[in-house]
C-alpha positions as CSV (number, residue, x, y, z in Angstrom):
1,M,-12.0,10.6,23.9
2,P,-13.7,13.9,23.1
3,P,-17.4,13.8,24.0
4,F,-18.5,14.6,20.4
5,L,-16.8,11.4,19.2
6,A,-18.4,9.1,21.8
7,P,-21.5,8.3,19.8
8,F,-19.4,7.1,16.9
9,F,-16.9,4.8,18.6
10,S,-17.3,2.2,21.3
11,S,-13.9,2.9,22.9
12,R,-10.9,5.2,22.9
13,Q,-8.9,2.4,21.3
14,Q,-11.3,2.1,18.4
15,A,-11.2,5.9,17.9
16,F,-7.4,5.9,17.7
17,G,-7.6,2.9,15.3
18,V,-9.8,4.9,12.9
19,L,-7.5,7.9,13.2
20,F,-4.4,5.9,12.4
21,A,-6.3,4.3,9.4
22,L,-7.2,7.8,8.2
23,V,-3.6,9.0,8.4
24,S,-2.4,5.9,6.5
25,A,-5.0,6.4,3.8
26,I,-4.0,10.0,3.3
27,G,-0.3,9.2,3.2
28,F,-0.7,6.3,0.7
29,S,-3.0,8.5,-1.4
30,A,-0.3,11.2,-1.7
31,K,2.0,8.6,-3.3
32,A,0.3,8.9,-6.6
33,I,0.9,12.6,-6.8
34,F,4.6,12.1,-6.0
35,V,4.8,9.5,-8.7
36,K,3.1,11.5,-11.4
37,L,5.3,14.5,-10.6
38,A,8.4,12.3,-10.8
39,Y,7.3,10.9,-14.2
40,L,7.7,14.4,-15.7
41,E,11.4,13.6,-15.5
42,P,13.0,10.8,-17.7
43,I,12.7,8.0,-15.1
44,D,11.1,4.6,-15.3
45,A,9.0,2.7,-12.7
46,V,11.8,0.4,-11.6
47,T,14.2,3.2,-10.8
48,L,11.6,5.3,-9.1
49,L,10.4,2.5,-6.9
50,A,14.0,1.6,-6.0
51,L,14.8,5.2,-4.9
52,R,11.6,5.3,-2.9
53,M,12.5,2.1,-1.1
54,A,16.2,2.9,-0.7
55,F,15.2,6.1,1.2
56,S,12.6,4.2,3.3
57,V,14.5,1.0,4.3
58,P,16.8,2.6,7.0
59,F,13.7,3.5,9.0
60,F,12.4,0.0,8.9
61,I,15.8,-1.6,9.7
62,V,16.0,0.6,12.8
63,A,12.4,-0.3,13.8
64,M,13.4,-4.0,13.6
65,F,15.7,-3.5,16.6
66,V,13.8,-0.9,18.6
67,G,11.6,-2.3,21.5
68,Q,12.1,-5.9,20.5
69,E,14.0,-7.0,23.7
70,K,10.9,-8.7,25.2
71,A,9.3,-9.8,21.9
72,A,8.3,-13.4,21.5
73,V,10.5,-15.6,19.3
74,M,9.2,-15.7,15.8
75,Q,8.2,-19.2,14.5
76,S,8.9,-20.5,11.0
77,R,5.3,-19.8,10.0
78,D,5.8,-16.2,11.1
79,W,8.9,-15.8,9.0
80,F,7.2,-17.3,6.0
81,A,4.2,-15.0,6.4
82,V,6.5,-11.9,6.7
83,L,8.4,-12.8,3.6
84,L,5.3,-13.7,1.5
85,L,3.1,-10.7,2.7
86,G,6.0,-8.3,2.4
87,F,6.7,-9.4,-1.2
88,V,3.0,-9.4,-2.3
89,G,1.6,-6.5,-0.3
90,Y,4.3,-3.9,-0.6
91,Y,6.7,-5.0,-3.4
92,L,4.3,-6.4,-5.9
93,A,1.5,-4.0,-5.2
94,S,3.8,-1.0,-5.4
95,F,5.4,-2.2,-8.6
96,L,2.1,-2.8,-10.4
97,D,0.8,0.6,-9.1
98,F,3.9,2.5,-10.4
99,L,3.5,0.8,-13.8
100,G,-0.2,1.6,-13.9
101,L,0.5,5.3,-13.2
102,Q,2.4,5.5,-16.4
103,Y,-0.9,5.2,-18.3
104,I,-3.7,6.7,-16.2
105,S,-4.2,9.8,-14.0
106,A,-3.5,9.9,-10.3
107,G,-7.2,10.5,-9.7
108,L,-8.4,7.4,-11.6
109,E,-5.6,5.4,-9.9
110,R,-6.9,6.4,-6.5
111,L,-10.4,5.4,-7.4
112,I,-9.3,2.0,-8.6
113,L,-6.8,1.4,-5.8
114,F,-9.3,2.2,-3.1
115,L,-11.5,-0.7,-4.2
116,Y,-9.2,-2.8,-2.0
117,P,-11.6,-2.7,1.0
118,T,-14.2,-4.4,-1.2
119,M,-11.7,-7.0,-2.2
120,V,-10.9,-7.6,1.5
121,V,-14.6,-8.2,2.1
122,L,-14.9,-10.7,-0.8
123,I,-11.7,-12.5,0.0
124,S,-12.6,-12.8,3.7
125,S,-16.0,-14.1,2.8
126,L,-14.4,-16.9,0.7
127,I,-11.6,-17.9,3.1
128,F,-13.2,-17.3,6.5
129,R,-16.9,-17.9,5.4
130,Q,-17.9,-14.5,6.6
131,H,-21.4,-13.5,5.6
132,I,-21.9,-10.5,3.4
133,G,-25.0,-8.6,4.4
134,K,-27.4,-6.8,2.0
135,T,-26.1,-3.3,2.9
136,V,-22.5,-4.3,2.2
137,M,-23.5,-6.0,-1.0
138,V,-25.2,-2.8,-2.2
139,A,-22.1,-0.9,-1.3
140,L,-19.9,-3.3,-3.3
141,L,-22.1,-3.0,-6.4
142,L,-22.1,0.8,-6.2
143,S,-18.3,0.9,-5.9
144,Y,-17.7,-1.2,-9.0
145,A,-20.5,0.5,-10.9
146,G,-18.9,3.8,-10.2
147,I,-15.5,2.6,-11.5
148,V,-17.2,1.4,-14.7
149,L,-18.8,4.8,-15.3
150,V,-15.4,6.5,-14.8
151,F,-13.8,4.1,-17.2
152,V,-16.4,4.8,-19.8
153,H,-16.0,8.5,-19.4
154,D,-12.2,8.5,-19.5
155,F,-12.1,6.1,-22.4
156,S,-14.3,8.5,-24.5
157,L,-11.8,11.3,-23.8
158,N,-8.5,9.4,-24.1
159,G,-8.5,5.6,-24.3
160,D,-4.8,5.1,-25.0
161,G,-3.4,2.8,-22.3
162,L,-6.5,3.3,-20.1
163,F,-7.4,-0.4,-20.0
164,L,-3.7,-1.5,-19.4
165,G,-3.1,1.1,-16.7
166,G,-6.4,0.4,-15.0
167,S,-5.8,-3.4,-15.1
168,L,-2.3,-2.9,-13.5
169,V,-3.7,-0.7,-10.7
170,F,-6.6,-3.2,-10.1
171,A,-4.0,-6.0,-9.8
172,S,-2.1,-3.8,-7.3
173,A,-5.3,-3.3,-5.3
174,L,-5.9,-7.1,-5.3
175,A,-2.3,-7.8,-4.1
176,Y,-2.7,-5.2,-1.3
177,A,-6.1,-6.8,-0.3
178,V,-4.4,-10.2,0.0
179,Y,-1.8,-8.6,2.2
180,L,-4.4,-7.1,4.5
181,V,-6.3,-10.3,4.9
182,G,-3.1,-12.2,5.8
183,A,-1.5,-9.4,7.9
184,G,-4.3,-9.3,10.5
185,H,-3.6,-12.8,11.8
186,T,0.2,-12.4,11.6
187,I,0.1,-9.1,13.5
188,A,-1.9,-10.7,16.2
189,R,0.9,-13.2,16.8
190,I,4.1,-11.0,16.5
191,G,2.9,-7.4,16.9
192,A,2.0,-4.6,14.6
193,M,5.2,-2.5,14.6
194,R,7.4,-5.6,14.4
195,F,5.5,-7.1,11.5
196,T,5.6,-3.8,9.6
197,A,9.3,-3.4,10.1
198,Y,10.1,-6.9,8.8
199,A,7.6,-6.9,5.9
200,M,8.6,-3.5,4.7
201,T,12.3,-4.4,4.8
202,V,11.5,-7.4,2.7
203,A,9.7,-5.2,0.2
204,C,12.4,-2.6,0.1
205,L,15.2,-5.1,-0.5
206,A,13.1,-6.8,-3.3
207,C,12.7,-3.4,-5.1
208,I,16.4,-2.6,-4.8
209,A,17.3,-6.1,-6.0
210,Q,15.0,-5.7,-9.0
211,F,16.7,-2.4,-9.9
212,L,20.2,-3.9,-9.6
213,F,19.2,-6.9,-11.8
214,I,17.8,-4.7,-14.5
215,H,19.7,-1.4,-14.5
216,P,23.3,-0.2,-13.9
217,L,24.1,1.9,-10.9
218,S,24.5,4.9,-13.1
219,A,20.7,4.9,-13.5
220,L,20.5,6.3,-10.0
221,Q,22.0,9.6,-11.2
222,Q,18.8,11.6,-11.3
223,S,17.9,15.3,-10.9
224,G,17.6,17.0,-7.5
225,R,13.9,17.2,-8.2
226,V,13.5,13.5,-8.5
227,Y,15.5,12.9,-5.3
228,G,13.3,15.5,-3.5
229,L,10.1,13.8,-4.6
230,T,11.4,10.3,-3.7
231,I,12.5,11.4,-0.3
232,G,9.1,13.0,0.3
233,M,7.4,9.8,-1.0
234,A,9.6,7.7,1.3
235,L,8.8,9.7,4.4
236,F,5.2,10.7,4.0
237,S,3.8,8.0,1.6
238,T,5.8,5.0,2.8
239,V,7.2,5.0,6.3
240,L,4.5,7.1,8.0
241,P,1.4,5.4,6.5
242,A,2.9,1.9,6.8
243,F,3.3,2.2,10.6
244,A,0.0,4.0,10.9
245,L,-1.8,1.2,9.1
246,A,-0.1,-1.4,11.4
247,A,-1.2,0.6,14.4
248,A,-4.8,0.8,13.1
249,M,-4.9,-3.0,12.5
250,R,-3.6,-3.6,16.0
């Protein structure tokens, strides 16, 4: 660990954990920009999400089989956790986020979505009886007060769809917070990379299945610009941050 970082982290492992979390946050943040740029084309949220996951799923399928020779056998509770958390944390959260971005700006979406750490604190306090200190409570109040102020400002400028879009993104953040609370315990049992590979594969297949149920295959015929944006979204705002987040939680 570089000497100038020593006062801030208790170990090299913690420093790498923070670094991986930062990479994950930056990658997931860029997703909103990719989505807003793609919405300049005539494409809906279901198709856009399906393309993103279709370009992502090969990486997660490969990861399912790499380095798993000595992995412990997964129990039935592990499979249930992977299916449930993959569906809620990456499919449902992503779908709600994509819908919300049809109504609000990428900047406001990021502000709302990054309330998920506060939701993790509140959910953990309810489920695991973790005490919330005064400093954390003040931080929570400031976070939500700030969102209210942004909402009031944006509503005065253009209120069309603001509440609907904000509510969808807030629901997305809540789904992602539930995923994080549950993922920590599952990762401790089966491993970070393994969990991410399985959970993300579940999410990818759910998104693709939703598209096939709603749209014909001809809807995948999009412009080269859309394909370029969805490939970039898959690599830099899905695959990379998903594995970085798992490494950070490990």
